[in-house]
BALOBA-1460 file (C-alpha; in Angstrom, 3 decimals):
// residues 205
<rec num="1" residu="m" x="-0.852" y="60.636" z="21.697"/>
<rec num="2" residu="r" x="-1.361" y="60.885" z="17.941"/>
<rec num="3" residu="t" x="2.399" y="60.926" z="17.403"/>
<rec num="4" residu="d" x="2.835" y="57.750" z="19.507"/>
<rec num="5" residu="a" x="0.037" y="55.995" z="17.638"/>
<rec num="6" residu="l" x="1.566" y="57.023" z="14.309"/>
<rec num="7" residu="l" x="4.990" y="55.730" z="15.355"/>
<rec num="8" residu="g" x="3.410" y="52.432" z="16.471"/>
<rec num="9" residu="s" x="1.677" y="52.038" z="13.119"/>
<rec num="10" residu="l" x="4.914" y="52.735" z="11.252"/>
<rec num="11" residu="r" x="6.751" y="50.100" z="13.326"/>
<rec num="12" residu="r" x="4.022" y="47.547" z="12.599"/>
<rec num="13" residu="l" x="4.199" y="48.306" z="8.885"/>
<rec num="14" residu="k" x="7.982" y="47.926" z="8.962"/>
<rec num="15" residu="w" x="7.721" y="44.513" z="10.666"/>
<rec num="16" residu="l" x="4.999" y="43.382" z="8.239"/>
<rec num="17" residu="k" x="7.168" y="44.384" z="5.297"/>
<rec num="18" residu="l" x="10.119" y="42.456" z="6.775"/>
<rec num="19" residu="a" x="7.918" y="39.381" z="7.410"/>
<rec num="20" residu="r" x="6.659" y="39.490" z="3.804"/>
<rec num="21" residu="r" x="10.228" y="39.700" z="2.493"/>
<rec num="22" residu="i" x="11.329" y="36.736" z="4.659"/>
<rec num="23" residu="h" x="8.290" y="34.759" z="3.514"/>
<rec num="24" residu="l" x="8.993" y="35.560" z="-0.158"/>
<rec num="25" residu="y" x="12.706" y="34.689" z="-0.159"/>
<rec num="26" residu="a" x="12.290" y="31.618" z="2.047"/>
<rec num="27" residu="g" x="9.645" y="30.356" z="-0.390"/>
<rec num="28" residu="l" x="11.970" y="30.942" z="-3.358"/>
<rec num="29" residu="v" x="14.822" y="29.098" z="-1.611"/>
<rec num="30" residu="l" x="12.610" y="26.131" z="-0.637"/>
<rec num="31" residu="l" x="10.722" y="25.883" z="-3.948"/>
<rec num="32" residu="p" x="13.217" y="23.482" z="-5.641"/>
<rec num="33" residu="w" x="13.107" y="21.164" z="-2.614"/>
<rec num="34" residu="l" x="9.303" y="21.199" z="-2.570"/>
<rec num="35" residu="m" x="9.249" y="20.336" z="-6.285"/>
<rec num="36" residu="f" x="11.809" y="17.550" z="-5.758"/>
<rec num="37" residu="f" x="9.945" y="15.934" z="-2.846"/>
<rec num="38" residu="g" x="6.603" y="16.370" z="-4.601"/>
<rec num="39" residu="g" x="7.882" y="14.719" z="-7.785"/>
<rec num="40" residu="s" x="9.626" y="11.837" z="-6.002"/>
<rec num="41" residu="g" x="6.545" y="11.283" z="-3.810"/>
<rec num="42" residu="l" x="4.386" y="11.088" z="-6.935"/>
<rec num="43" residu="l" x="6.680" y="8.436" z="-8.437"/>
<rec num="44" residu="f" x="6.718" y="6.427" z="-5.172"/>
<rec num="45" residu="n" x="2.928" y="6.455" z="-4.837"/>
<rec num="46" residu="h" x="2.244" y="5.857" z="-8.541"/>
<rec num="47" residu="p" x="4.952" y="3.472" z="-9.786"/>
<rec num="48" residu="n" x="2.843" y="2.648" z="-12.874"/>
<rec num="49" residu="l" x="2.870" y="6.247" z="-14.065"/>
<rec num="50" residu="g" x="3.460" y="6.390" z="-17.810"/>
<rec num="51" residu="e" x="2.161" y="2.882" z="-18.521"/>
<rec num="52" residu="q" x="-0.515" y="2.359" z="-21.145"/>
<rec num="53" residu="v" x="-3.821" y="1.790" z="-19.347"/>
<rec num="54" residu="s" x="-7.291" y="1.516" z="-20.865"/>
<rec num="55" residu="a" x="-10.378" y="1.326" z="-18.658"/>
<rec num="56" residu="f" x="-14.156" y="1.358" z="-18.707"/>
<rec num="57" residu="r" x="-16.818" y="1.610" z="-16.002"/>
<rec num="58" residu="l" x="-19.419" y="-0.998" z="-15.102"/>
<rec num="59" residu="g" x="-22.596" y="0.489" z="-13.679"/>
<rec num="60" residu="p" x="-24.908" y="-1.447" z="-11.333"/>
<rec num="61" residu="e" x="-27.338" y="-2.326" z="-14.153"/>
<rec num="62" residu="r" x="-24.595" y="-3.822" z="-16.308"/>
<rec num="63" residu="v" x="-23.050" y="-5.658" z="-13.359"/>
<rec num="64" residu="e" x="-26.438" y="-7.227" z="-12.596"/>
<rec num="65" residu="a" x="-26.986" y="-8.138" z="-16.259"/>
<rec num="66" residu="l" x="-23.543" y="-9.736" z="-16.609"/>
<rec num="67" residu="t" x="-23.166" y="-11.394" z="-13.202"/>
<rec num="68" residu="g" x="-26.523" y="-11.331" z="-11.414"/>
<rec num="69" residu="l" x="-24.922" y="-9.371" z="-8.552"/>
<rec num="70" residu="t" x="-26.925" y="-6.624" z="-6.893"/>
<rec num="71" residu="p" x="-25.625" y="-4.067" z="-4.350"/>
<rec num="72" residu="w" x="-24.692" y="-5.640" z="-1.040"/>
<rec num="73" residu="k" x="-26.596" y="-4.311" z="1.960"/>
<rec num="74" residu="p" x="-24.211" y="-4.016" z="4.937"/>
<rec num="75" residu="q" x="-27.027" y="-4.178" z="7.498"/>
<rec num="76" residu="a" x="-28.410" y="-7.394" z="5.976"/>
<rec num="77" residu="a" x="-24.917" y="-8.941" z="5.902"/>
<rec num="78" residu="a" x="-24.369" y="-7.908" z="9.529"/>
<rec num="79" residu="s" x="-27.682" y="-9.538" z="10.505"/>
<rec num="80" residu="e" x="-26.550" y="-12.782" z="8.866"/>
<rec num="81" residu="v" x="-23.260" y="-12.653" z="10.802"/>
<rec num="82" residu="v" x="-25.135" y="-12.262" z="14.090"/>
<rec num="83" residu="a" x="-27.616" y="-15.007" z="13.183"/>
<rec num="84" residu="q" x="-24.837" y="-17.489" z="12.392"/>
<rec num="85" residu="l" x="-22.911" y="-16.615" z="15.573"/>
<rec num="86" residu="n" x="-26.020" y="-17.191" z="17.673"/>
<rec num="87" residu="a" x="-26.818" y="-20.422" z="15.794"/>
<rec num="88" residu="q" x="-23.340" y="-21.803" z="16.563"/>
<rec num="89" residu="l" x="-23.737" y="-20.929" z="20.248"/>
<rec num="90" residu="g" x="-27.285" y="-22.262" z="20.401"/>
<rec num="91" residu="q" x="-28.590" y="-19.097" z="22.062"/>
<rec num="92" residu="a" x="-29.276" y="-15.453" z="21.240"/>
<rec num="93" residu="a" x="-26.038" y="-14.211" z="22.819"/>
<rec num="94" residu="y" x="-25.469" y="-11.325" z="20.418"/>
<rec num="95" residu="e" x="-27.528" y="-8.633" z="18.746"/>
<rec num="96" residu="l" x="-26.700" y="-5.701" z="16.496"/>
<rec num="97" residu="d" x="-26.034" y="-2.356" z="18.153"/>
<rec num="98" residu="p" x="-28.728" y="-0.020" z="16.767"/>
<rec num="99" residu="q" x="-26.482" y="2.993" z="17.421"/>
<rec num="100" residu="f" x="-23.836" y="1.745" z="14.966"/>
<rec num="101" residu="p" x="-24.917" y="1.250" z="11.335"/>
<rec num="102" residu="a" x="-23.009" y="-1.563" z="9.638"/>
<rec num="103" residu="r" x="-20.804" y="-0.519" z="6.748"/>
<rec num="104" residu="l" x="-18.539" y="-2.000" z="4.118"/>
<rec num="105" residu="n" x="-15.007" y="-0.665" z="3.773"/>
<rec num="106" residu="g" x="-12.719" y="-1.241" z="0.809"/>
<rec num="107" residu="l" x="-12.991" y="-2.699" z="-2.671"/>
<rec num="108" residu="w" x="-12.588" y="-6.113" z="-4.245"/>
<rec num="109" residu="v" x="-9.594" y="-6.309" z="-6.619"/>
<rec num="110" residu="l" x="-9.708" y="-9.127" z="-9.170"/>
<rec num="111" residu="k" x="-6.881" y="-9.820" z="-11.629"/>
<rec num="112" residu="a" x="-6.350" y="-11.825" z="-14.795"/>
<rec num="113" residu="p" x="-3.291" y="-12.048" z="-17.045"/>
<rec num="114" residu="a" x="-3.518" y="-10.371" z="-20.448"/>
<rec num="115" residu="n" x="-1.543" y="-11.190" z="-23.582"/>
<rec num="116" residu="n" x="0.743" y="-8.234" z="-22.994"/>
<rec num="117" residu="g" x="-0.066" y="-7.113" z="-19.473"/>
<rec num="118" residu="l" x="-2.749" y="-7.438" z="-16.816"/>
<rec num="119" residu="h" x="-6.540" y="-7.062" z="-16.525"/>
<rec num="120" residu="l" x="-7.852" y="-5.545" z="-13.274"/>
<rec num="121" residu="l" x="-11.376" y="-5.264" z="-11.898"/>
<rec num="122" residu="l" x="-11.934" y="-2.845" z="-9.022"/>
<rec num="123" residu="f" x="-15.367" y="-3.664" z="-7.613"/>
<rec num="124" residu="d" x="-17.372" y="-1.766" z="-5.006"/>
<rec num="125" residu="p" x="-19.877" y="-4.323" z="-3.639"/>
<rec num="126" residu="e" x="-22.003" y="-1.796" z="-1.733"/>
<rec num="127" residu="r" x="-22.849" y="0.112" z="-4.920"/>
<rec num="128" residu="a" x="-22.306" y="-2.817" z="-7.335"/>
<rec num="129" residu="v" x="-20.129" y="-0.715" z="-9.606"/>
<rec num="130" residu="g" x="-16.739" y="-1.547" z="-11.008"/>
<rec num="131" residu="i" x="-13.902" y="-0.396" z="-13.204"/>
<rec num="132" residu="v" x="-12.238" y="-2.787" z="-15.632"/>
<rec num="133" residu="a" x="-8.698" y="-1.710" z="-16.534"/>
<rec num="134" residu="t" x="-6.136" y="-3.281" z="-18.832"/>
<rec num="135" residu="r" x="-2.536" y="-2.374" z="-18.207"/>
<rec num="136" residu="v" x="0.071" y="-2.961" z="-20.883"/>
<rec num="137" residu="a" x="3.272" y="-4.360" z="-19.419"/>
<rec num="138" residu="r" x="6.481" y="-2.453" z="-19.799"/>
<rec num="139" residu="p" x="8.979" y="-4.089" z="-22.146"/>
<rec num="140" residu="s" x="11.208" y="-6.292" z="-20.048"/>
<rec num="141" residu="g" x="14.926" y="-6.637" z="-20.533"/>
<rec num="142" residu="e" x="16.843" y="-9.791" z="-21.269"/>
<rec num="143" residu="r" x="16.024" y="-12.597" z="-18.849"/>
<rec num="144" residu="a" x="18.966" y="-13.694" z="-16.778"/>
<rec num="145" residu="p" x="20.224" y="-17.172" z="-17.807"/>
<rec num="146" residu="f" x="20.475" y="-18.113" z="-14.116"/>
<rec num="147" residu="a" x="16.999" y="-16.820" z="-13.161"/>
<rec num="148" residu="d" x="15.667" y="-20.310" z="-12.357"/>
<rec num="149" residu="a" x="18.809" y="-21.623" z="-10.687"/>
<rec num="150" residu="e" x="18.260" y="-23.202" z="-7.260"/>
<rec num="151" residu="l" x="21.220" y="-22.697" z="-4.940"/>
<rec num="152" residu="s" x="21.882" y="-24.401" z="-1.628"/>
<rec num="153" residu="l" x="23.302" y="-22.122" z="1.059"/>
<rec num="154" residu="p" x="22.274" y="-23.904" z="4.277"/>
<rec num="155" residu="q" x="24.357" y="-21.630" z="6.527"/>
<rec num="156" residu="y" x="22.131" y="-18.700" z="5.492"/>
<rec num="157" residu="s" x="18.803" y="-20.547" z="5.663"/>
<rec num="158" residu="l" x="15.808" y="-19.928" z="7.923"/>
<rec num="159" residu="t" x="16.310" y="-23.416" z="9.346"/>
<rec num="160" residu="e" x="19.841" y="-22.578" z="10.447"/>
<rec num="161" residu="l" x="18.706" y="-19.241" z="11.853"/>
<rec num="162" residu="e" x="15.972" y="-20.966" z="13.894"/>
<rec num="163" residu="r" x="18.503" y="-23.538" z="15.175"/>
<rec num="164" residu="r" x="20.914" y="-20.827" z="16.274"/>
<rec num="165" residu="f" x="18.220" y="-18.901" z="18.160"/>
<rec num="166" residu="s" x="16.260" y="-21.906" z="19.436"/>
<rec num="167" residu="e" x="17.490" y="-21.486" z="23.044"/>
<rec num="168" residu="l" x="17.764" y="-17.688" z="23.094"/>
<rec num="169" residu="l" x="14.588" y="-17.111" z="25.102"/>
<rec num="170" residu="s" x="15.368" y="-19.730" z="27.748"/>
<rec num="171" residu="k" x="18.987" y="-18.572" z="28.047"/>
<rec num="172" residu="t" x="17.881" y="-14.983" z="28.631"/>
<rec num="173" residu="g" x="15.293" y="-16.023" z="31.234"/>
<rec num="174" residu="i" x="12.197" y="-15.325" z="29.141"/>
<rec num="175" residu="p" x="9.479" y="-17.975" z="29.575"/>
<rec num="176" residu="a" x="8.135" y="-19.233" z="26.220"/>
<rec num="177" residu="a" x="5.967" y="-22.182" z="25.193"/>
<rec num="178" residu="s" x="8.032" y="-22.792" z="22.047"/>
<rec num="179" residu="p" x="11.314" y="-21.592" z="20.533"/>
<rec num="180" residu="l" x="11.524" y="-18.662" z="18.137"/>
<rec num="181" residu="k" x="10.345" y="-19.334" z="14.569"/>
<rec num="182" residu="a" x="11.387" y="-17.305" z="11.528"/>
<rec num="183" residu="d" x="8.777" y="-15.392" z="9.552"/>
<rec num="184" residu="p" x="9.247" y="-16.529" z="5.913"/>
<rec num="185" residu="k" x="7.834" y="-13.235" z="4.577"/>
<rec num="186" residu="l" x="10.243" y="-10.988" z="6.480"/>
<rec num="187" residu="a" x="13.892" y="-11.605" z="5.739"/>
<rec num="188" residu="p" x="16.945" y="-9.646" z="4.606"/>
<rec num="189" residu="t" x="17.846" y="-9.672" z="0.909"/>
<rec num="190" residu="l" x="21.380" y="-10.114" z="-0.390"/>
<rec num="191" residu="e" x="22.054" y="-7.853" z="-3.369"/>
<rec num="192" residu="l" x="25.080" y="-8.249" z="-5.624"/>
<rec num="193" residu="r" x="26.261" y="-7.576" z="-9.155"/>
<rec num="194" residu="l" x="27.743" y="-10.164" z="-11.499"/>
<rec num="195" residu="s" x="29.667" y="-9.811" z="-14.759"/>
<rec num="196" residu="d" x="29.596" y="-12.642" z="-17.296"/>
<rec num="197" residu="q" x="32.084" y="-13.601" z="-20.010"/>
<rec num="198" residu="r" x="30.468" y="-11.127" z="-22.424"/>
<rec num="199" residu="n" x="31.154" y="-8.311" z="-19.927"/>
<rec num="200" residu="v" x="27.403" y="-7.953" z="-19.308"/>
<rec num="201" residu="s" x="26.488" y="-6.874" z="-15.782"/>
<rec num="202" residu="w" x="23.574" y="-8.472" z="-13.862"/>
<rec num="203" residu="n" x="21.964" y="-7.154" z="-10.684"/>
<rec num="204" residu="v" x="21.140" y="-10.173" z="-8.507"/>
<rec num="205" residu="s" x="18.913" y="-10.435" z="-5.439"/>
């Protein structure tokens, strides 16, 4: 029995050693990819990395002294919402659920242009604290001479697209109260590159 137990322990040790080796070499092989995806993810999530930014904090006392604002109370704000809803209906149709405390989510973001960049205020109304940051703009390249040109390409316009698809729903048997309308915020972008007489290339969208 002791011999069998000893053999079993040796087999387990052999498999553990093999698993450690696989883990080690797989980690070494994948390390460059992890570094690449980590670095590119950092640049995607923080596109302003490397810019000159100066910032200072505003505590609740200073916010009150400068603006008269005090911390917002979510429960009091929720009570006002319910009161106004009931006032519009002319009856006490709604009341706050005592099992769910009201809360504020998110921050206010206020912006103002600076001489060479942008001023930002990130304000937390529930605590009445804020951060004022000034971001220096990156030096911009030469402005394209055609940047303000207005071109007329009616065949590629939203109006033409709406006209072409105006009867799509009815022709496919889908009941609809009105024809399809284009969303002005969601549209494809044409990208091209131009060369001028000086042999300067311009990326155009």
